[in-house]
Structures are given as C-alpha cells and as structure tokens.
C-alpha positions as CSV (number, residue, x, y, z in Angstrom):
1,M,96.8,169.6,121.1
2,K,99.5,167.4,119.8
3,D,99.0,163.7,120.8
4,S,101.5,162.7,123.8
5,T,100.6,159.1,124.4
6,A,103.5,157.6,122.4
7,V,106.4,156.8,124.6
8,I,109.1,156.6,122.0
9,D,108.6,157.3,118.2
10,P,109.7,155.1,116.5
11,T,110.0,152.4,119.2
12,P,110.7,148.7,118.8
13,L,108.3,148.0,121.4
14,S,105.6,148.3,118.8
15,V,106.2,145.2,117.2
16,F,106.3,143.0,120.5
17,R,102.9,144.7,121.4
18,F,101.6,143.6,118.1
19,L,103.0,140.1,118.2
20,G,101.6,139.6,121.8
21,V,98.2,140.4,120.4
22,L,98.7,138.0,117.5
23,A,99.6,135.2,120.0
24,V,96.4,136.0,122.0
25,N,94.4,135.8,118.9
26,L,96.2,132.5,118.0
27,I,95.3,131.1,121.5
28,H,91.8,132.0,121.3
29,Y,90.9,131.2,117.4
30,S,93.3,128.8,115.8
31,T,92.9,125.2,116.1
32,N,94.7,124.0,113.1
33,T,98.2,125.2,113.4
34,G,99.6,122.1,114.9
35,Y,102.7,122.2,117.3
36,F,102.8,125.9,117.5
37,Y,99.3,126.3,118.7
38,S,99.6,123.6,121.3
39,I,102.5,125.8,122.9
40,L,100.7,129.0,122.7
41,S,97.2,127.5,124.1
42,S,98.7,126.3,127.4
43,T,97.2,128.1,130.0
44,A,100.6,129.1,131.5
45,T,101.9,130.7,128.2
46,G,98.5,132.5,127.6
47,D,99.0,134.0,131.4
48,S,102.5,135.0,130.9
49,I,101.5,137.5,128.0
50,I,99.3,139.3,130.2
51,P,102.2,141.0,132.5
52,F,103.8,142.1,129.6
53,F,100.9,144.6,128.3
54,Y,100.4,145.8,131.8
55,I,103.9,146.6,132.5
56,L,104.2,148.5,129.1
57,S,101.2,150.5,130.0
58,G,102.5,151.5,133.2
59,F,105.9,152.2,131.6
60,G,104.6,154.1,128.9
61,L,102.2,156.1,130.8
62,F,104.7,157.4,133.3
63,L,107.2,158.4,130.1
64,T,104.5,160.2,128.9
65,Y,103.8,162.6,131.7
66,H,107.2,162.4,133.1
67,K,108.3,165.7,132.1
68,Q,105.2,167.6,133.7
69,T,105.2,168.5,137.5
70,T,101.5,167.9,137.8
71,I,98.5,166.2,135.8
72,N,95.4,168.1,134.6
73,L,93.0,165.5,135.6
74,R,90.3,166.6,133.2
75,T,92.4,166.5,130.1
76,Y,94.1,163.5,131.4
77,F,91.0,161.4,131.8
78,I,89.6,162.9,128.4
79,K,92.7,161.6,126.6
80,R,92.9,158.1,128.3
81,T,89.0,157.5,127.7
82,L,89.4,158.7,124.0
83,R,92.3,156.1,123.4
84,I,90.8,153.4,125.1
85,L,86.9,153.4,125.2
86,P,85.8,154.1,121.7
87,F,86.9,150.8,120.3
88,Y,85.9,149.2,123.8
89,Y,82.3,150.4,123.0
90,V,82.5,149.4,119.4
91,A,83.2,146.3,120.6
92,L,80.6,146.0,123.2
93,F,77.8,147.1,120.8
94,M,78.7,144.6,118.5
95,M,78.5,141.8,121.1
96,T,75.2,143.3,122.2
97,L,73.6,142.9,118.7
98,I,75.4,139.3,118.4
99,L,73.8,138.6,121.9
100,L,70.4,140.2,121.1
101,V,69.8,138.2,118.1
102,S,70.9,134.9,119.6
103,N,68.6,135.8,122.7
104,R,71.6,135.4,125.2
105,F,71.5,139.4,126.2
106,S,71.9,140.2,129.6
107,F,71.3,143.8,131.1
108,T,73.5,143.0,134.0
109,E,76.4,141.6,131.8
110,F,75.7,144.8,129.7
111,F,75.6,147.2,132.7
112,L,78.8,145.7,134.4
113,S,81.0,146.0,130.9
114,F,79.6,149.3,130.1
115,F,81.3,150.9,133.2
116,C,84.2,148.8,133.0
117,I,83.6,147.0,136.5
118,Q,82.9,143.4,135.3
119,T,86.3,142.0,136.6
120,W,85.2,142.7,140.3
121,F,82.3,140.6,140.1
122,P,82.8,136.8,140.1
123,G,81.1,135.3,137.1
124,F,80.9,138.4,134.9
125,Q,84.7,138.9,134.1
126,H,84.4,137.5,130.4
127,T,80.7,138.0,129.7
128,M,79.7,140.1,126.6
129,N,83.1,140.9,124.9
130,S,85.7,138.5,127.0
131,P,88.6,140.4,126.1
132,G,87.2,143.4,127.8
133,W,88.4,142.3,131.1
134,F,91.9,143.5,130.3
135,V,90.4,146.9,129.4
136,A,88.2,147.2,132.4
137,N,91.4,146.4,134.8
138,L,93.4,148.8,132.6
139,M,90.9,151.7,133.3
140,F,91.1,151.2,137.1
141,F,94.8,151.3,136.7
142,Y,94.3,154.8,135.1
143,C,92.2,155.9,137.6
144,I,95.1,155.2,140.3
145,F,97.7,156.4,138.2
146,P,97.5,160.3,139.2
147,F,97.9,159.5,142.9
148,I,101.1,157.3,141.9
149,F,102.4,160.5,139.9
150,F,101.6,162.8,142.5
151,F,103.3,161.0,145.1
152,I,106.5,160.5,143.1
153,K,106.7,164.3,142.0
154,N,105.9,165.4,145.4
155,H,108.5,163.2,147.4
156,A,110.7,162.0,144.7
157,P,111.6,158.9,146.4
158,D,114.9,157.1,145.5
159,P,114.3,155.1,142.1
160,G,116.3,151.9,143.1
161,K,114.1,151.6,146.0
162,L,110.8,152.3,144.7
163,L,111.4,149.8,142.1
164,F,112.7,147.1,144.8
165,G,109.5,147.9,146.5
166,S,107.3,147.3,143.4
167,I,109.2,143.7,143.0
168,L,108.6,142.7,146.4
169,L,104.7,143.9,146.0
170,W,104.9,141.7,142.8
171,V,106.4,138.6,144.7
172,F,103.7,139.2,147.6
173,T,100.9,139.1,144.9
174,L,102.2,136.1,143.4
175,I,102.5,134.3,147.0
176,V,98.8,135.0,147.7
177,L,97.6,134.0,144.1
178,H,99.3,130.8,144.2
179,N,98.0,129.9,147.5
180,L,94.6,130.8,146.5
181,L,94.8,129.4,143.0
182,N,95.7,126.0,144.5
183,P,94.2,123.1,142.4
184,E,93.5,121.3,145.8
185,L,91.1,124.2,146.5
186,F,89.0,124.2,143.6
187,S,87.5,121.6,140.8
188,G,89.7,122.5,138.0
189,S,91.9,124.9,136.1
190,H,88.8,126.6,134.6
191,A,86.7,126.7,137.9
192,P,84.7,130.0,138.2
193,E,86.7,130.9,141.5
194,I,90.3,130.6,139.5
195,T,88.8,132.6,136.6
196,Y,87.6,135.4,138.9
197,L,91.0,135.5,140.5
198,E,93.0,135.4,137.7
199,S,91.1,138.4,136.3
200,F,90.6,140.6,139.4
201,P,92.3,143.7,139.0
202,L,94.6,143.6,142.4
203,A,96.1,140.3,140.8
204,H,97.6,142.5,137.9
205,F,98.3,145.7,139.6
206,S,101.6,145.1,140.8
207,S,102.8,144.6,136.9
208,F,101.3,148.0,135.9
209,Y,102.9,149.7,139.2
210,M,106.2,148.1,138.4
211,G,106.2,149.5,134.8
212,I,105.9,153.0,136.4
213,C,108.9,152.4,138.8
214,G,111.0,151.0,135.8
215,A,110.2,154.0,133.8
216,Y,110.8,156.5,136.9
217,L,114.2,154.8,137.3
218,L,115.0,155.0,133.4
219,K,114.4,158.9,133.9
220,A,116.4,159.5,137.1
221,N,119.1,161.7,136.9
222,G,122.1,160.0,135.7
223,M,120.4,156.6,135.5
224,R,119.6,156.9,131.6
225,N,123.0,157.6,130.6
226,H,124.0,154.6,132.6
227,L,121.5,152.1,131.2
228,V,121.8,153.6,127.5
229,S,125.8,153.1,127.7
230,N,125.2,149.4,129.1
231,F,122.4,148.3,126.9
232,Q,124.0,149.5,123.4
233,S,125.5,146.1,122.4
234,I,123.6,143.5,120.7
235,W,124.7,140.8,122.5
236,H,122.9,142.4,125.8
237,T,119.3,142.4,123.9
238,L,120.0,139.0,122.5
239,F,120.7,137.6,126.0
240,L,117.4,139.2,127.6
241,F,115.5,137.5,124.5
242,V,117.3,133.9,125.3
243,L,116.8,134.4,129.0
244,F,112.9,135.2,128.5
245,G,112.9,132.3,126.1
246,L,114.4,130.2,128.9
247,F,111.7,131.2,131.4
248,T,108.7,130.7,128.9
249,I,110.0,127.1,128.3
250,V,110.3,126.3,132.3
251,I,106.7,127.8,132.7
252,Y,105.5,125.9,129.5
253,N,106.6,122.6,130.7
254,Q,106.2,123.3,134.8
255,T,103.9,120.6,135.0
256,E,106.5,118.1,134.0
257,L,109.1,120.0,136.1
258,A,107.2,119.7,138.9
259,A,106.3,116.2,138.5
260,Y,110.0,115.6,138.1
261,F,110.8,117.2,141.4
262,K,107.8,115.9,143.0
263,I,106.4,119.3,144.1
264,K,102.9,120.8,143.4
265,V,102.2,124.0,141.5
266,P,99.0,125.7,141.4
267,S,97.1,125.6,138.3
268,G,97.3,129.2,137.8
269,G,101.0,128.9,137.5
270,G,101.5,130.6,134.2
271,M,101.5,134.0,136.2
272,I,104.8,133.2,137.7
273,L,106.6,134.3,134.7
274,P,109.2,136.9,136.2
275,A,107.8,140.3,135.6
276,P,111.3,141.8,136.2
277,I,112.6,140.0,133.1
278,L,109.9,141.4,131.1
279,L,110.7,145.0,132.5
280,L,114.5,144.6,131.9
281,L,113.5,143.8,128.3
282,I,111.3,146.8,127.9
283,I,114.0,149.2,129.2
284,N,116.5,147.7,126.8
285,L,114.3,147.8,123.8
286,S,113.3,151.5,125.1
287,T,117.1,152.6,125.4
288,A,119.4,150.5,123.4
289,K,120.5,151.7,119.8
290,N,121.8,148.6,118.0
291,Y,121.0,146.9,114.7
292,L,118.3,144.6,116.2
293,T,116.5,147.3,117.9
294,K,117.1,149.4,114.5
295,I,115.0,146.9,112.8
296,F,112.5,146.9,115.3
297,S,111.9,150.4,115.1
298,L,111.5,150.5,111.2
299,R,108.0,152.3,110.4
300,F,106.4,148.9,109.0
301,F,106.8,147.4,112.5
302,C,105.6,150.6,114.2
303,L,102.5,150.6,112.2
304,L,101.8,147.1,113.2
305,G,101.9,148.1,116.8
306,T,99.5,151.0,116.3
307,I,96.8,148.5,115.1
308,S,97.4,146.1,117.9
309,Y,94.6,147.4,120.2
310,P,91.9,147.0,117.7
311,L,93.2,143.7,116.9
312,Y,92.9,142.5,120.6
313,I,89.2,144.3,121.7
314,L,87.4,143.6,118.5
315,Q,88.6,139.9,118.0
316,K,85.5,138.3,119.6
317,P,82.9,139.9,117.6
318,I,85.0,140.1,114.4
319,Y,85.3,136.2,114.5
320,G,81.9,135.8,115.3
321,I,81.1,137.6,112.1
322,Y,83.5,136.1,109.9
323,E,82.7,132.6,110.8
324,Y,79.1,133.1,110.4
325,F,79.0,135.1,106.9
326,L,82.3,133.5,105.5
327,V,83.4,130.3,106.8
328,K,80.3,128.5,107.1
329,P,78.3,129.7,103.5
330,L,81.9,129.4,101.7
331,K,83.1,126.2,103.6
332,I,86.4,127.5,104.0
333,P,88.9,124.7,104.7
334,P,90.1,124.7,108.4
335,K,93.7,124.9,107.6
336,I,93.3,128.3,106.0
337,D,90.7,129.5,108.1
338,F,92.5,131.3,110.6
339,V,95.1,132.6,108.0
340,L,92.1,134.3,106.0
341,Y,90.8,135.5,109.4
342,L,93.8,137.1,110.4
343,M,94.5,138.8,106.8
344,L,90.9,140.3,106.9
345,F,91.2,141.5,110.3
346,I,94.5,143.0,110.1
347,L,93.4,145.0,107.1
348,L,90.1,146.2,109.0
349,A,91.9,147.2,112.0
350,S,94.3,149.1,109.7
351,V,91.2,151.1,108.2
352,L,89.7,151.6,111.7
353,T,92.8,152.7,113.4
354,I,93.6,155.6,110.6
355,I,89.8,156.6,110.9
356,E,90.7,156.9,115.1
357,N,94.0,158.8,114.3
358,I,92.2,161.2,112.2
359,T,89.2,161.6,114.5
360,L,91.4,162.0,117.7
361,K,93.5,164.6,116.1
362,R,90.7,166.8,115.5
363,L,89.4,166.2,119.1
364,Y,92.6,166.7,120.7
365,K,92.9,170.2,118.9
366,K,89.7,171.2,121.1
367,I,91.0,169.8,124.3
C-alpha cells in the first residue's frame, strides 16, 4: 500500500518543520551562538514553536484522510504508530542504556515513557528522553482524531463555524492556562507545577484541533478555490511572514512591554503567540503558488523536512553520546561544538530516514 502520510508533495511546509526543529536543538544545546541564541533560548520563543507543530499535525492528518468517508481503525493505528514510535523507542532505548550506566535509571519513568503517558503525571513529563513529551501528547491526539473525523464526515458541520469554535477553544485554553501559570501562584517559571501544565496534553489539544478545522475549511466546497485565488500573490505570503515576525517580537519582549504598560503577564506567556496566525500561514504555504513557495518546495528543502522528526526525538541521546565521545576527548572548541554536532546529527538523521523509508514501504505493502 502506498504511503499516504504526506500532505502535499512537494510542500513548502517541509522546510519550516525542519527550521522549527533546528531552533529547538539550538535552544537546548547551543550555548555559544551569541545574540541569536539569547533570542531563541527565551522561554517565550521556545514555547511559541510548539503550537506550530501541533497545528501542522492536525492539518496534515485531516488532509491525509479527507477523501475517505470512514477510517479503517486497524490500518490507521498501525500506520500512525509505524510513523511515530520506531524513532521514539530508539531514543528511549538509547536513554535507558545511558541512565543504566550512570545509575539514574527509574522503572517508573521507563514505564510511563514506554506507554507514552508521562505527560499525564506531574514530575514525569521530561524524564527519560525529555523531547518525548511532545510525542506522548501527539499519540493521545492521534487516538482522538478518528472520533473528530467521524463527526465531521457524518454531520458535515459548517466549516467556518467549526473553525471559529476551535479558535474559541484556543482562547478558553489560554485564559485557563494564563490564570494557572500566573507567577504569583508558583515559586518560579520552572516550578514543577508550571512544567506540568505547559506539557499537559489538554493544554495543546486546541492547537491540534484548530489544524484539523483549518484543513476542513480548506477542503470545503468552493473554499479551496477562493483561498487559492486570494493566496497566489507573493505579497500576501510576505505579509503573513511579517505579521508572524511582529507577533514573535512582541512575545519575546512581553516582559518589557508589561512593565511599560504596568500589567502582569504569566510566566508561561510564550504560549500566547496567536495560533490562528500560524494556521493562516500554513494554509497560505499549502495553497499559494508564487516564487517564494516554489523555492520552499524545492526537493532539497523537502528532504530537510523528512529528517526533522529524528532530529527532534533523538536530540538528547545523540548529543549526550557526541559530548562524551567527541567533545571531551578531542577538546573541541566551544565555538564550533554545536556546528559540528549539527552536521554529524543531520548526516545521521538522513541515513536513519532512508532506512526508515525503505522499511516502511515494505511494511505498508503487507498492511
């Protein structure tokens, strides 16, 4: 069976998925990149990257199945787990070995991570392989998706109203989170309670759901032609990038702005970057055919997108191995440490992705 996980092939969205993961690696492991690191390492900017991936996941998942009237649950869950869990378990196995050698292994942490339920339990969200919290939430959303899909296919709700409802859900989620994440309630921005709430699945479900609603709107009768005709201009794409950039700047400087206007902002304020702007940007990049999107759709950029997942989920064990066996013995200068790590990691991720694609093609034929 042919793999149907791709949304649009080639897609200009691939390069942004890669850049997002690159930024996450930069935030986590680069300490010598000057001003750019100081920007990306802010809690606000780091949190603001997360909704993009969840929106894109919901958006792509609905477009994958939108032509079907129903979902074969057996095939659906096999394909979802084959796409997500192999690299997840490779990373978990590597971290298990590292923790066993260092006498820091916990069976409870392993059990929760193995079944992708660590984000439901306070204090365990970032144990074992810390990037796995994102995948744990995504697996939960994958379990919910068939119910949402069945509802849309059986009731055919108005696409505009459904999308508006998803925006209201997103606003409601933000209101709840911003009240719970108020710094007056906890001892600091990295307090266990705040870490738990920021990683909690329901804190991010509205972004995933908004992506589904956006894809449904895109595929509604007559709506695609309308969106395509209005998104062709390169100026419209550039406008969205500028708008996204302005909001990012505002989020990054929210502490200074809050002090200037004498208002209080919660410590988890990075999550307020408007998800509707991200969705609009994703829809634009998926439909517009201008010089900018054609450049982003080049095969090279699409290939970068395919290696983004192993670059994300394997980052912690790979950097630990790299640091132990290369940085310390060879005394690599700090200024080239991250660059060398990234080059080697991208090469490794490319090889692993090729192996994965060959393996999945054989498995899909048997499904």
